[in-house]
C-alpha positions as a Markdown table, in Angstrom:
| # | Residue | x | y | z |
|---|---|---|---|---|
| 1 | Met | 3.6 | 9.8 | -114.9 |
| 2 | Thr | 7.3 | 10.0 | -115.5 |
| 3 | Asn | 8.6 | 8.4 | -118.7 |
| 4 | Thr | 10.6 | 5.3 | -117.6 |
| 5 | Ala | 12.7 | 5.5 | -120.7 |
| 6 | Ser | 13.6 | 9.2 | -120.3 |
| 7 | Phe | 17.2 | 10.3 | -120.0 |
| 8 | Arg | 16.4 | 13.7 | -118.4 |
| 9 | Glu | 13.7 | 12.9 | -116.0 |
| 10 | Thr | 14.3 | 11.6 | -112.5 |
| 11 | Asn | 15.1 | 8.0 | -113.4 |
| 12 | Trp | 18.7 | 8.2 | -112.3 |
| 13 | Ser | 18.7 | 9.1 | -108.6 |
| 14 | Ser | 18.1 | 6.0 | -106.5 |
| 15 | Gly | 20.8 | 3.5 | -107.5 |
| 16 | Tyr | 21.0 | 0.8 | -110.1 |
| 17 | Tyr | 20.1 | -2.8 | -110.6 |
| 18 | Glu | 23.1 | -4.3 | -112.2 |
| 19 | Leu | 24.8 | -7.1 | -114.1 |
| 20 | Ala | 28.5 | -6.5 | -113.2 |
| 21 | Ile | 31.0 | -8.5 | -115.2 |
| 22 | Glu | 34.6 | -9.0 | -114.2 |
| 23 | Leu | 36.6 | -9.4 | -117.4 |
| 24 | Gly | 39.7 | -11.1 | -116.0 |
| 25 | Ser | 42.1 | -8.7 | -117.7 |
| 26 | Cys | 42.7 | -5.0 | -118.4 |
| 27 | Asp | 42.7 | -5.3 | -122.2 |
| 28 | Asp | 40.7 | -2.9 | -124.4 |
| 29 | Ala | 40.1 | -5.5 | -127.0 |
| 30 | Arg | 38.6 | -7.9 | -124.4 |
| 31 | Leu | 36.5 | -5.0 | -122.9 |
| 32 | Gln | 35.2 | -4.2 | -126.4 |
| 33 | Asp | 34.3 | -7.8 | -127.1 |
| 34 | Val | 32.3 | -8.1 | -123.8 |
| 35 | Leu | 30.7 | -4.6 | -124.3 |
| 36 | Ser | 29.5 | -5.5 | -127.8 |
| 37 | Ala | 28.2 | -8.9 | -126.8 |
| 38 | Leu | 26.4 | -7.5 | -123.8 |
| 39 | Trp | 24.8 | -4.6 | -125.7 |
| 40 | Ser | 23.6 | -7.2 | -128.3 |
| 41 | Ala | 22.4 | -9.7 | -125.7 |
| 42 | Ala | 20.3 | -7.0 | -123.9 |
| 43 | Glu | 19.0 | -5.7 | -127.2 |
| 44 | Val | 19.7 | -2.2 | -126.1 |
| 45 | Arg | 18.1 | 0.5 | -128.3 |
| 46 | Gly | 20.6 | 3.2 | -129.3 |
| 47 | Cys | 23.9 | 4.1 | -127.7 |
| 48 | Phe | 24.2 | 7.6 | -126.3 |
| 49 | Gly | 26.7 | 9.6 | -124.3 |
| 50 | Arg | 24.5 | 12.2 | -122.5 |
| 51 | Thr | 21.7 | 12.3 | -120.0 |
| 52 | Asp | 20.9 | 16.0 | -120.4 |
| 53 | Arg | 19.2 | 15.3 | -123.8 |
| 54 | Glu | 16.6 | 12.7 | -124.8 |
| 55 | Pro | 17.7 | 10.1 | -127.4 |
| 56 | Ala | 15.8 | 11.8 | -130.2 |
| 57 | Glu | 17.7 | 15.0 | -129.3 |
| 58 | Gln | 21.2 | 13.6 | -129.7 |
| 59 | Asp | 23.4 | 11.7 | -132.1 |
| 60 | Val | 24.0 | 8.0 | -131.6 |
| 61 | Val | 27.6 | 7.3 | -130.5 |
| 62 | Pro | 29.6 | 4.1 | -131.3 |
| 63 | Cys | 29.1 | 1.3 | -128.7 |
| 64 | Ser | 32.9 | 1.3 | -128.0 |
| 65 | Val | 35.6 | 1.5 | -125.4 |
| 66 | Ala | 36.5 | 4.9 | -126.9 |
| 67 | Ser | 32.9 | 6.2 | -126.3 |
| 68 | Leu | 33.0 | 4.8 | -122.7 |
| 69 | Thr | 36.2 | 6.7 | -122.1 |
| 70 | Gln | 34.9 | 9.9 | -123.7 |
| 71 | Phe | 31.5 | 10.0 | -121.9 |
| 72 | Gly | 32.1 | 7.9 | -118.8 |
| 73 | His | 28.9 | 6.0 | -119.3 |
| 74 | Leu | 26.9 | 4.8 | -122.4 |
| 75 | Arg | 23.2 | 4.9 | -122.2 |
| 76 | Gly | 20.3 | 3.4 | -124.2 |
| 77 | Gln | 16.8 | 2.0 | -123.7 |
| 78 | Val | 15.9 | -1.6 | -123.2 |
| 79 | Leu | 12.6 | -3.5 | -123.1 |
| 80 | Leu | 12.2 | -5.3 | -119.8 |
| 81 | Pro | 10.7 | -8.8 | -119.8 |
| 82 | Thr | 7.5 | -7.2 | -118.3 |
| 83 | Gly | 7.1 | -5.2 | -121.6 |
| 84 | Gln | 8.1 | -1.7 | -120.3 |
| 85 | Leu | 10.8 | 0.3 | -122.1 |
| 86 | Val | 13.3 | 1.8 | -119.6 |
| 87 | Ala | 16.5 | 3.7 | -119.6 |
| 88 | Cys | 19.7 | 1.7 | -119.1 |
| 89 | Gly | 23.4 | 2.3 | -119.0 |
| 90 | Cys | 26.8 | 0.9 | -118.9 |
| 91 | Val | 30.0 | 1.9 | -117.2 |
| 92 | Thr | 33.5 | 0.4 | -116.9 |
| 93 | Val | 35.7 | 0.3 | -113.8 |
| 94 | Arg | 39.3 | -0.1 | -115.0 |
| 95 | Gly | 41.4 | -2.4 | -112.8 |
| 96 | Gly | 44.8 | -0.9 | -113.8 |
| 97 | Thr | 47.8 | -2.7 | -112.3 |
| 98 | Glu | 45.7 | -3.9 | -109.3 |
| 99 | Gly | 43.2 | -6.1 | -110.9 |
| 100 | Ser | 40.9 | -6.7 | -113.9 |
| 101 | Asp | 38.4 | -4.4 | -115.6 |
| 102 | Trp | 34.7 | -4.6 | -114.8 |
| 103 | Leu | 31.8 | -3.7 | -117.1 |
| 104 | Asp | 28.5 | -2.8 | -115.4 |
| 105 | Phe | 25.2 | -2.9 | -117.2 |
| 106 | Tyr | 22.5 | -1.2 | -115.2 |
| 107 | Val | 18.9 | -0.1 | -115.1 |
| 108 | Pro | 18.0 | 2.7 | -112.7 |
| 109 | Val | 15.9 | 1.6 | -109.8 |
| 110 | Asp | 13.7 | 4.7 | -110.2 |
| 111 | Ala | 12.8 | 3.6 | -113.7 |
| 112 | Leu | 12.0 | 0.0 | -112.4 |
| 113 | Asp | 9.9 | 1.4 | -109.7 |
| 114 | Arg | 7.9 | 3.6 | -112.0 |
| 115 | Ala | 7.5 | 0.7 | -114.5 |
| 116 | Gly | 5.9 | -1.3 | -111.7 |
| 117 | Val | 8.5 | -4.0 | -111.5 |
| 118 | Ala | 7.7 | -6.1 | -108.4 |
| 119 | Tyr | 10.4 | -6.4 | -105.8 |
| 120 | Trp | 10.8 | -8.0 | -102.4 |
| 121 | Ala | 9.4 | -5.9 | -99.7 |
| 122 | Gly | 10.9 | -5.7 | -96.3 |
| 123 | Arg | 14.5 | -5.9 | -97.6 |
| 124 | Pro | 17.0 | -3.1 | -97.0 |
| 125 | Phe | 17.5 | -3.0 | -100.8 |
| 126 | Phe | 15.7 | -3.5 | -104.1 |
| 127 | Arg | 15.6 | -7.2 | -105.2 |
| 128 | Ser | 13.5 | -8.5 | -108.0 |
| 129 | Ala | 13.4 | -12.1 | -109.2 |
| 130 | Val | 12.3 | -10.9 | -112.6 |
| 131 | Met | 15.3 | -8.6 | -113.0 |
| 132 | Asp | 17.7 | -11.2 | -111.6 |
| 133 | Asp | 16.6 | -13.8 | -114.1 |
| 134 | Trp | 16.6 | -11.4 | -117.0 |
| 135 | Leu | 20.1 | -10.0 | -116.2 |
| 136 | Ala | 21.4 | -13.5 | -115.6 |
| 137 | Ala | 20.1 | -14.5 | -119.1 |
| 138 | Ile | 21.8 | -11.5 | -120.6 |
| 139 | Gly | 25.0 | -12.5 | -118.8 |
| 140 | Thr | 24.8 | -16.1 | -120.0 |
| 141 | Glu | 24.2 | -15.0 | -123.6 |
| 142 | Thr | 27.1 | -12.5 | -123.3 |
| 143 | Tyr | 29.4 | -15.3 | -122.1 |
| 144 | Gly | 28.5 | -17.4 | -125.1 |
| 145 | Ser | 30.1 | -14.7 | -127.3 |
| 146 | Ala | 32.7 | -13.2 | -125.0 |
| 147 | Thr | 33.9 | -15.1 | -121.9 |
| 148 | Phe | 34.6 | -13.4 | -118.6 |
| 149 | Ser | 35.8 | -14.3 | -115.1 |
| 150 | Leu | 32.7 | -13.6 | -113.0 |
| 151 | Gly | 29.3 | -11.9 | -113.2 |
| 152 | Val | 27.2 | -10.7 | -110.3 |
| 153 | Val | 23.5 | -9.6 | -110.4 |
| 154 | Gly | 21.6 | -7.4 | -108.0 |
| 155 | Phe | 21.3 | -3.9 | -106.5 |
| 156 | Ser | 24.6 | -2.0 | -106.7 |
| 157 | Val | 26.6 | -5.2 | -106.8 |
| 158 | Ser | 29.7 | -3.9 | -108.6 |
| 159 | Gly | 32.9 | -4.6 | -106.6 |
| 160 | Cys | 31.1 | -6.7 | -103.9 |
| 161 | Thr | 33.4 | -9.7 | -104.7 |
| 162 | Asp | 35.7 | -11.0 | -107.4 |
| 163 | Ala | 36.7 | -14.2 | -109.0 |
| 164 | Ala | 39.9 | -14.6 | -107.0 |
| 165 | Thr | 37.9 | -14.3 | -103.7 |
| 166 | Leu | 35.4 | -17.0 | -104.8 |
| 167 | Ala | 38.1 | -19.3 | -106.2 |
| 168 | Gly | 35.5 | -21.1 | -108.2 |
| 169 | Val | 33.3 | -21.9 | -105.3 |
| 170 | Leu | 29.8 | -20.3 | -104.9 |
| 171 | Pro | 28.7 | -19.3 | -101.4 |
| 172 | Asp | 25.9 | -21.4 | -99.9 |
| 173 | Glu | 24.0 | -18.3 | -98.8 |
| 174 | Arg | 23.8 | -15.7 | -101.5 |
| 175 | Asp | 22.3 | -12.2 | -101.2 |
| 176 | Ile | 23.2 | -11.6 | -104.9 |
| 177 | Gly | 23.2 | -13.7 | -108.0 |
| 178 | Tyr | 26.4 | -15.2 | -109.4 |
| 179 | Leu | 27.4 | -16.1 | -112.9 |
| 180 | Leu | 30.4 | -18.4 | -112.5 |
| 181 | Pro | 32.3 | -19.9 | -115.4 |
| 182 | Gln | 32.4 | -23.7 | -115.0 |
| 183 | Asp | 33.0 | -26.6 | -117.4 |
| 184 | Gly | 33.2 | -24.5 | -120.6 |
| 185 | Gly | 30.0 | -22.6 | -119.8 |
| 186 | Val | 28.7 | -20.3 | -117.1 |
| 187 | Arg | 26.5 | -21.4 | -114.1 |
| 188 | Tyr | 23.9 | -19.1 | -112.7 |
| 189 | Ala | 23.3 | -19.3 | -108.9 |
| 190 | Ala | 20.4 | -17.1 | -107.9 |
| 191 | Ala | 20.2 | -15.1 | -104.6 |
| 192 | Asn | 18.7 | -17.3 | -101.9 |
| 193 | Ser | 18.9 | -15.2 | -98.7 |
């Protein structure tokens, strides 16, 4: 059986289950605040820059914007609510002059499948209520330490919408989960279609 927490094995090839966070700015200090809060909220074990070596075979790198820039992705291992240890990662999409930065925290679908995480059959994509709720809880805890403009949860959700498009209003029918700041906190609206 493939190790679900392995960096080298085939855990990385079938897409990602994500918590994608729109920061609302393109500021490195803000990105660092959200990155640090998210890594802590998810209780990620380690912080590494490479997938061609296992964690025990490489040095830990700082969980920082500089490391994200250097390596493109940061990777670690995280304990799922089902008890399995799996590989995870984080990447940023910089908005530049066109928009705000995004920070995507992800778990490879291959690792989730090998870990036996239940998902909805008959859908054109992977969807798991367990993963949705867990990622939403991580996003909510992150928001308590470092606010953001929007969070979305689901399979490959990065860039599927933004805070400006939503304009503070959640869609009635949702094929992804939303974390929308409201009244000084963040409201989670689960996928319902």
